[in-house]
C-alpha positions, 0 to 999 in steps of 0.5 A: 535490525528490527523491522516494522512491516507496513501494509500500503495501498494506493489508488491512482488516476493511471498506471504510472507515477508522474504521468498520472496522479496518486489520489490516496494512500492507505497504510497500516501496520501488519500485526496491528491494523488499528495503527493507520494512515489515510490521506487523499491527494490533489492530482498533479495533472488532469490525466486519468484512465477512466477505469482507474477513476471508477475504481477510486470512487471519486472524480478528479475534481472531487480529489482536487477539492477534498485532497491535500497537496502532495507535499503535505501528505508525503510529509505526514505519511513520513512522520506516521512511518517514523512513529509507528516504526519507532527504532525499527526500519519500516518495510513496505508491504503490498498486494501487487507491490510493484504498482503501489511502491512505484507511486509511493517511491515517486512521490516520496522522492519527488516531494521530500527527496528520499523514500523511508522505505528504501529501494524496494518492499515485500510483495504479497503475490510473490511471497505467496508464489514462493511459499505455495509453489504455485504459478504467477496466474494463481496469485491473484486474490481470487485464487488465494485460499480463504485460510490466508484471507483476513476478515477485512473486506476489499472495497477499493478504499486504500485504507480498507485494502491495506488492512486486508493486505496486512491481514493476509501477509500476517496469516502467510507469515505465520504459516511459514514461520509460526514462532515469528513475532510481528 
């Protein structure tokens, strides 16, 4: 079956879904970073870790005012995934996918009863570790060689970071399988 790789990044108010809130989702198609999705989400509670809010760049109150309801965002995200995937299966791609996927999975199941990505995704850090033979410590973005970094900056805006990740994954895929069409 044909697959559509979708780079996803999230900003959240803390380390685990349910206890903390998903605040924004950014996504784009690997190989076509012009196909994008971005939404800010109303917090589900008041819990937050100060460092997480600092990274997110807005207060919980600002997300409460400007964000959409979690259910409406997840419906829109599912619809976008269906459109960009067409007849293919969407495959979640993330840099530290365990964190981002856990929030996406929890929100999809909590608000829509299903996750269009299924039970997992591709972790770029793990992919790089496998292709390079490096240690886990050397999978930090600051240790990955420039030849695998795209032109998009890392800003902690979920969409910007999803684009950066997509470019990184595309360069890694081409390095291990030059003939692979994305």
